[in-house]
C-alpha distance (Angstrom), angle and dihedral (degrees) to the residues before:
residue distance angle dihedral
M1 . . .
A2 3.81 . .
F3 3.88 105.0 .
E4 3.79 126.3 131.7
P5 3.80 110.8 -148.2
R6 3.79 114.2 -135.3
N7 3.84 97.4 -158.5
L8 3.76 143.6 10.7
A9 3.75 95.4 -85.9
E10 3.76 94.2 52.3
A11 3.92 88.8 46.5
I12 3.90 87.8 55.9
A13 3.76 91.7 44.9
V14 3.92 90.7 52.3
R15 3.68 92.5 52.8
L16 3.78 89.5 50.8
V17 3.75 90.5 49.7
A18 3.85 89.0 51.6
R19 3.84 90.9 52.4
A20 3.87 88.0 49.5
D21 3.68 93.1 48.3
Q22 3.84 90.5 52.7
A23 3.84 90.8 55.5
Y24 3.76 90.5 42.1
M25 3.78 93.5 56.7
A26 3.86 88.7 46.0
G27 3.89 90.9 52.8
D28 3.76 91.6 -112.9
W29 3.70 94.9 141.2
A30 3.82 96.0 164.4
T31 3.79 91.4 58.8
A32 3.84 96.6 41.4
L33 3.98 96.0 47.2
P34 3.85 101.2 66.2
L35 3.79 92.6 43.4
Y36 3.80 93.3 52.0
R37 3.79 90.0 46.4
Q38 3.80 92.6 47.6
V39 3.86 92.0 55.8
H40 3.81 92.1 38.1
D41 3.84 91.6 57.9
S42 3.74 96.6 41.1
Q43 3.97 100.7 40.1
P44 3.69 110.6 34.0
A45 3.90 93.8 172.3
L46 3.71 92.2 48.5
A47 3.84 91.2 45.6
R48 3.71 92.1 52.3
E49 3.86 92.9 49.5
L50 3.85 90.5 48.6
A51 3.84 98.5 40.6
L52 3.75 93.0 -124.1
A53 3.85 93.6 157.6
L54 3.76 87.6 62.5
S55 3.85 96.1 43.2
A56 3.83 90.1 48.4
E57 3.83 94.4 47.6
H58 3.90 89.3 49.2
C59 3.85 89.0 51.9
A60 3.89 91.0 47.8
L61 3.79 91.3 49.7
E62 3.87 92.4 49.4
L63 3.92 88.5 53.2
S64 3.95 95.6 42.9
D65 3.80 121.2 105.0
D66 3.84 120.8 -126.9
A67 3.80 92.0 -94.7
A68 3.79 91.3 58.3
L69 3.80 91.2 44.2
A70 3.77 92.3 51.4
A71 3.77 91.2 51.3
R72 3.73 92.0 60.5
S73 3.85 117.3 96.6
T74 3.93 113.5 159.3
S75 3.75 134.7 3.4
S76 3.75 126.9 -106.0
L77 3.82 95.4 -160.6
V78 3.82 119.1 118.2
A79 3.77 119.9 -145.0
T80 3.91 116.5 -114.0
G81 3.81 98.2 179.6
T82 3.80 94.4 -134.9
P83 3.76 118.3 148.2
R84 3.72 92.9 -118.4
E85 3.77 92.0 54.1
T86 3.84 89.6 50.2
A87 3.81 90.6 52.4
F88 3.79 94.3 47.8
A89 3.77 91.7 48.1
H90 3.93 90.5 51.8
D91 3.86 91.3 48.6
I92 3.77 90.6 49.6
R93 3.85 91.1 49.7
V94 3.84 88.3 51.4
R95 3.81 88.9 47.8
A96 3.87 90.5 51.3
M97 3.83 89.0 52.0
T98 3.91 88.8 53.5
Y99 3.78 91.2 52.1
C100 3.67 89.9 50.3
R101 3.64 91.4 53.3
N102 3.83 88.4 51.1
K103 3.88 89.5 47.0
D104 3.74 95.7 -115.8
F105 3.87 91.2 135.0
L106 3.83 96.3 161.7
R107 3.74 94.0 59.6
A108 3.82 93.0 40.7
S109 3.84 88.1 52.4
A110 3.71 92.4 50.6
L111 3.67 94.3 50.9
L112 3.73 91.6 48.3
R113 3.80 94.7 47.1
T114 3.88 88.1 51.7
I115 3.77 96.5 55.9
A116 3.80 95.5 41.1
P117 3.78 94.3 103.8
I118 3.63 91.6 51.3
D119 3.84 110.0 33.9
G120 3.77 115.3 71.1
P121 4.01 101.4 -143.9
C122 4.02 88.1 45.7
R123 3.69 91.8 47.4
V124 3.83 96.4 53.8
S125 3.74 91.1 43.4
Y126 3.83 95.5 56.7
D127 3.79 94.6 37.6
D128 3.72 116.0 108.5
G129 3.81 99.7 26.1
L130 3.70 102.9 -60.1
L131 4.00 90.1 168.3
T132 3.74 100.8 32.4
R133 3.82 111.6 29.2
R134 3.81 131.3 89.0
S135 3.77 108.3 -152.4
D136 3.84 131.0 -151.1
C137 3.91 89.2 -100.2
A138 3.80 89.3 100.3
A139 3.81 89.4 64.6
M140 3.70 87.5 55.7
L141 3.65 94.4 62.3
H142 3.80 91.6 67.7
A143 3.91 95.9 37.7
P144 3.83 114.2 134.9
D145 3.61 118.0 -114.2
D146 3.95 99.6 -103.1
G147 3.79 100.4 172.5
P148 3.74 143.2 -55.0
P149 3.83 126.4 -42.0
G150 3.68 116.0 -84.7
F151 3.82 100.0 -104.6
L152 3.86 91.1 60.0
T153 3.91 86.8 59.5
D154 3.71 97.1 44.1
Y155 3.73 98.8 46.1
G156 3.87 101.9 24.6
I157 3.92 89.3 -129.3
D158 3.75 95.0 159.3
A159 3.81 88.9 54.0
L160 3.79 99.9 49.2
P161 3.88 112.5 122.7
I162 3.72 90.3 -130.6
T163 3.89 97.2 177.8
Q164 3.70 92.9 54.0
I165 3.84 92.8 46.0
K166 3.81 88.1 51.4
A167 3.76 93.4 51.3
R168 3.71 94.1 44.9
H169 3.82 95.3 52.0
A170 3.84 99.1 33.5
G171 3.77 110.4 144.5
K172 3.87 98.0 15.2
R173 3.79 108.8 152.9
V174 3.79 119.1 -123.8
L175 3.77 124.9 -169.6
S176 3.82 109.5 -156.6
V177 3.75 110.7 -156.5
R178 3.82 97.4 -165.8
R179 3.82 131.9 -164.9
F180 3.80 129.8 -112.6
G181 3.77 98.2 29.4
D182 3.78 100.5 -104.1
T183 3.68 110.6 114.1
K184 3.90 93.5 176.9
V185 3.88 97.5 62.7
R186 3.78 109.3 118.8
H187 3.79 127.2 -145.8
G188 3.75 95.5 12.8
V189 3.76 122.3 123.2
A190 3.79 97.5 -90.9
D191 3.89 91.3 43.3
S192 3.81 91.6 53.6
V193 3.74 91.8 45.9
R194 3.89 89.9 55.6
R195 3.78 92.4 47.3
S196 3.75 94.8 44.5
A197 3.69 91.1 48.6
E198 3.79 92.7 51.9
A199 3.73 91.9 48.1
F200 3.75 89.9 51.7
G201 3.87 87.6 58.5
L202 3.89 98.0 -99.7
T203 3.88 123.2 133.7
V204 3.90 110.0 -126.1
H205 3.74 134.9 -161.8
E206 3.77 122.8 179.2
V207 3.86 136.9 -149.6
S208 3.88 132.1 171.1
S209 3.74 115.7 -102.6
K210 3.87 90.7 -155.4
V211 3.71 123.3 97.7
Q212 3.78 104.4 -133.9
P213 3.86 119.6 -129.0
G214 3.83 109.9 -76.8
E215 3.70 94.0 12.1
Q216 3.72 121.0 133.0
S217 3.81 121.5 -121.7
E218 3.75 90.1 -132.9
R219 3.86 94.2 52.3
Y220 3.89 92.5 47.4
V221 3.67 96.1 49.0
G222 3.79 89.3 43.3
V223 3.78 91.0 55.7
V224 3.94 91.2 51.9
R225 3.79 89.1 46.1
Q226 3.73 92.7 54.2
M227 3.74 91.0 45.6
I228 3.83 88.5 53.6
E229 3.80 92.7 50.4
V230 3.65 91.6 49.9
F231 3.80 102.3 40.9
R232 3.85 94.6 35.6
P233 3.79 96.5 -153.6
D234 3.79 122.7 -157.4
L235 3.82 90.0 -155.3
I236 3.85 132.8 29.2
W237 3.73 118.1 -160.5
W238 3.72 104.4 -159.4
T239 3.89 123.4 -171.6
S240 3.75 112.2 -141.5
C241 3.89 118.8 -161.4
S242 3.83 107.2 -134.3
C243 3.79 93.1 -175.8
R244 3.80 105.4 89.1
A245 3.87 92.0 -147.4
S246 3.93 90.1 57.7
R247 3.85 96.3 44.3
P248 3.81 124.6 109.4
S249 3.81 119.2 -109.9
P250 3.85 120.2 -73.4
R251 3.75 88.0 -108.5
T252 3.91 95.1 52.8
E253 3.97 87.8 47.9
R254 3.73 92.6 51.2
L255 3.85 94.1 47.0
S256 3.85 88.6 46.2
S257 3.77 92.9 51.9
E258 3.78 91.0 48.0
L259 3.77 88.6 51.7
L260 3.89 93.5 50.9
E261 3.75 91.4 44.3
D262 3.80 90.2 52.0
V263 3.75 97.9 48.5
R264 3.72 93.6 44.4
R265 3.73 91.5 55.2
R266 3.76 98.4 38.6
L267 3.82 104.3 35.3
G268 3.82 101.5 24.7
V269 3.75 89.5 -120.4
K270 3.98 113.9 169.0
V271 3.80 112.9 -139.2
I272 3.81 127.0 -154.7
K273 3.67 115.7 -162.2
Y274 3.82 110.9 -152.2
Y275 3.78 119.5 -160.3
P276 3.82 112.6 -164.4
D277 3.78 96.1 -178.6
V278 3.79 109.7 18.1
W279 3.69 94.4 148.8
Y280 3.90 86.3 77.0
V281 3.80 90.0 76.7
A282 3.77 103.5 36.2
M283 3.66 91.7 131.9
H284 3.92 92.9 56.7
M285 3.84 94.2 33.9
H286 3.81 100.1 130.6
E287 3.81 94.1 56.3
D288 3.80 97.8 36.3
L289 3.68 96.2 43.1
Y290 3.74 109.3 37.5
G291 3.81 103.2 22.6
G292 3.83 97.4 108.5
L293 3.88 98.8 29.3
G294 3.84 110.4 140.2
R295 3.66 91.8 9.0
C296 3.78 108.4 56.5
Y297 3.84 102.7 10.6
D298 3.75 137.4 13.8
L299 3.79 103.6 -151.8
I300 3.84 135.7 35.9
N301 3.74 115.3 -149.4
H302 3.91 120.5 -167.3
C303 3.72 139.4 131.4
H304 3.86 102.4 -135.4
P305 3.85 104.2 110.1
A306 3.74 91.8 174.9
I307 3.93 87.5 81.3
L308 3.95 98.3 44.7
D309 3.76 89.6 108.5
R310 3.81 91.4 60.8
G311 3.84 120.2 105.8
T312 3.72 136.2 13.1
D313 3.94 125.9 -49.8
A314 3.76 90.4 -97.1
E315 3.88 93.2 47.8
R316 3.85 92.5 49.5
S317 3.79 90.8 49.3
A318 3.74 88.0 60.3
V319 3.76 92.6 58.5
F320 3.85 123.7 93.8
C321 3.84 104.7 -166.5
Y322 3.79 100.1 -161.5
P323 3.79 133.0 120.8
A324 3.69 119.0 -106.2
P325 3.88 113.0 -109.2
A326 3.77 116.9 -80.0
A327 3.77 129.8 -155.6
V328 3.75 135.7 177.5
E329 3.70 133.4 -166.4
P330 3.80 111.0 -90.3
P331 3.82 102.0 -97.2
T332 3.78 120.4 -129.2
A333 3.82 95.4 -164.9
E334 3.76 122.7 105.0
A335 3.72 113.9 -107.8
G336 3.71 123.8 -100.7
T337 3.67 100.8 -2.9
I338 3.87 95.9 140.4
S339 3.76 111.4 68.3
R340 3.74 93.1 -148.5
A341 3.65 141.2 80.3
C342 3.71 124.7 -108.5
F343 3.83 143.2 -165.5
I344 3.74 116.5 -156.0
G345 3.81 120.4 -174.2
S346 3.83 148.5 88.1
I347 3.75 127.5 -75.3
H348 3.82 100.0 -134.4
P349 3.76 129.3 166.6
G350 3.82 95.8 -90.4
G351 3.88 90.7 47.4
M352 3.79 102.2 48.6
P353 3.90 93.2 131.5
R354 3.80 86.8 75.4
I355 3.85 86.8 75.7
V356 3.82 91.0 62.9
W357 3.84 89.4 46.6
W358 3.79 89.6 51.8
A359 3.78 94.5 48.7
E360 3.75 98.8 40.0
S361 3.83 98.3 44.3
A362 3.79 91.1 48.3
R363 3.85 92.7 45.5
A364 3.78 87.1 53.6
G365 3.83 92.7 51.6
L366 3.75 95.0 -119.5
P367 3.91 117.1 170.2
L368 3.79 88.9 -115.6
D369 3.78 122.7 120.9
F370 3.85 121.1 -157.9
I371 3.80 114.2 -146.8
E372 3.78 107.0 -171.2
T373 3.70 119.7 -151.8
V374 3.73 121.6 -160.2
H375 3.78 128.8 -153.6
D376 3.79 89.4 -121.9
N377 3.78 122.0 106.1
T378 3.84 90.1 -140.9
V379 3.77 94.2 63.9
Q380 3.89 107.0 19.2
L381 3.66 117.3 116.1
T382 3.78 117.5 -112.8
D383 3.83 119.2 -109.7
L384 3.86 89.4 -106.9
E385 3.91 92.4 48.1
Y386 3.75 89.1 50.6
A387 3.63 95.7 51.0
N388 3.72 92.7 45.7
V389 3.77 90.9 55.8
L390 3.69 92.5 56.0
R391 3.73 92.5 47.4
S392 3.84 98.4 45.0
Y393 3.79 99.6 52.0
Q394 3.85 115.6 78.7
L395 3.86 89.0 -136.3
S396 3.73 130.9 27.7
T397 3.88 119.6 -160.8
T398 3.73 128.0 -154.2
L399 3.82 123.0 -164.8
T400 3.68 114.2 -148.9
M401 3.82 107.1 -179.6
R402 3.83 120.5 107.4
G403 3.69 128.4 -160.1
T404 3.81 91.4 -95.7
G405 3.85 88.8 59.7
A406 3.82 94.7 -106.5
R407 3.71 118.6 135.9
I408 3.79 112.4 -147.6
F409 3.79 146.4 -173.6
T410 3.72 108.0 -98.7
L411 3.90 130.7 -161.9
R412 3.85 89.5 -120.0
V413 3.94 87.9 71.0
L414 3.87 85.0 68.1
E415 3.89 96.2 38.2
V416 3.76 96.1 57.9
P417 3.74 97.0 61.0
L418 3.70 90.9 40.9
A419 3.85 86.5 57.4
G420 3.81 91.0 45.6
G421 3.85 96.9 -106.9
V422 3.74 137.4 137.5
L423 3.78 118.5 -117.7
L424 3.77 132.8 -131.4
E425 3.86 111.1 -176.5
E426 3.77 136.1 -169.0
H427 3.81 93.7 -119.5
S428 3.83 113.1 -98.0
V429 3.88 131.8 173.6
D430 3.74 86.6 -136.3
T431 3.75 98.0 60.8
R432 3.82 91.6 42.4
Y433 3.88 87.7 61.6
F434 3.83 88.9 59.6
M435 3.87 103.1 30.5
K436 3.78 135.9 21.7
P437 3.87 119.0 -118.5
G438 3.74 109.8 -129.1
I439 3.73 91.4 24.4
H440 3.81 106.2 53.3
Y441 3.79 99.9 10.0
A442 3.77 143.3 0.1
A443 3.88 119.4 -112.2
F444 3.79 134.5 -153.2
E445 3.73 137.9 174.9
T446 3.92 107.4 -174.9
V447 3.82 140.0 36.6
P448 3.85 91.7 -106.5
D449 3.89 86.6 54.7
L450 3.80 89.4 55.7
A451 3.75 94.0 41.3
A452 3.83 90.0 59.1
L453 3.95 97.6 33.1
I454 3.82 102.9 49.4
P455 3.84 97.8 52.6
E456 3.88 89.3 41.8
L457 3.72 92.2 55.8
L458 3.81 98.1 39.7
A459 3.66 87.7 54.9
D460 3.85 93.3 51.7
A461 3.68 112.1 64.4
P462 3.91 95.4 169.7
R463 3.81 90.5 55.2
R464 3.79 92.2 48.7
A465 3.62 88.9 52.1
R466 3.76 94.1 51.5
H467 3.83 90.1 48.7
G468 3.77 89.3 49.9
R469 3.80 97.7 48.5
R470 3.90 93.1 49.8
F471 3.82 91.0 42.2
Q472 3.78 95.3 48.6
G473 3.68 91.2 43.4
L474 3.86 94.3 54.9
G475 3.78 91.1 36.6
R476 3.78 95.5 51.4
A477 3.90 97.8 36.1
L478 3.81 115.7 29.7
L479 3.85 96.3 27.8
H480 3.74 89.6 43.8
R481 3.74 125.3 138.0
D482 3.84 92.0 -112.4
C483 3.76 89.5 56.9
Y484 3.78 92.1 54.4
W485 3.73 95.8 58.1
A486 3.78 94.4 34.7
G487 3.81 87.5 56.3
I488 3.87 94.1 48.7
L489 3.73 93.3 44.2
A490 3.85 92.4 48.7
I491 3.73 89.6 54.5
L492 3.76 99.1 44.3
Y493 3.84 95.0 43.1
P494 3.71 104.2 29.8
């Protein structure tokens, strides 16, 4: 607590807050609450600076019984933007997640609703009537089939002569420079890219794109350069980290750019720059997306159609908006044996709105099970367990909103049909570019949407079967791994 008291009264108040904070950190809400309230009422300027309204409200919620929690609807708190307020809101969100894991959804919901005006991911989740509004997604369920999805028209995917393209480029060498450093992980994007390229008839070698702790940029780039000189690839598939927090140092980025520029010019290598999460940097898109086009790389691959209008005609023509191939372990479970919907996935910094969906859907009593995966090998599901979950539930839900408010296409959209499931998706413009709501999947935006949609689909097996057949047909055929490589090669070698 960094606050310099200006008089004796404030000095006494600061000491009281320190005592309250000590009790608060120990979970002694009954001791902390009256101390926070005393300072809040007597020192309004100090209370604002130290976010005492929020900390007192949190203590009160922890002490409330279920009846009082159920009576709460919206928060009356006003954001101040102070660092202490931000820290409190973060801790309360983490505590709400703990309550979700312990199945105390009423208390989790009350905490999340309280911080909604203050915490960004909660605010964008609750905005626009999450708890009260019925969206127009219901109309999409019965929409006529008025033609193919947009990506087919834009790239002519369904007309590609795949057999001829395979024959023409058989044996071409692809160097996959993959993210996160582990080249043994199965069924992730980079692993699926490797497998799909090999199945297409290409020769693949892999190297990590992540500089390990303590490793010098020069050594890392030198290793990649040596591999290029020995392997002599025709194509380099290079993963670029869009999230600034995950990106390499500016020095590593500069040396990597110089390397790519050199091998393109000297060896004639074609470079595909793959962005797994380009939505992170939508506000800086031109600099981050097109900065090295024509100099360091030839083609940009991402699956965020919401930004397809960015850039010049020449820049846009160098974009292949198409999801990287997906793969799942062949499931062994019988299809549709669990008469409920499920969401399976992790709650990570970018996907914090998932906590709100978890708490509010459970509080509303929806037949929706959250199966949380954690990026920890001791608790992570195996590939087979993951595939069997998608196959066993009659409905699989994907949550697309990120903490910025963007709703994006996620890999699970492809994994569900590969496992033989039926998809419910939090409506996104991105997914609508690749698949059609009402034809290939069912869309929702709010809790009332889900409250009507899930029981309706669970009670209508023929309709689920229709969605499943169409969805799986599109997912297995038109969004197939061969289409991915055929589309890339058709652009790079017209």
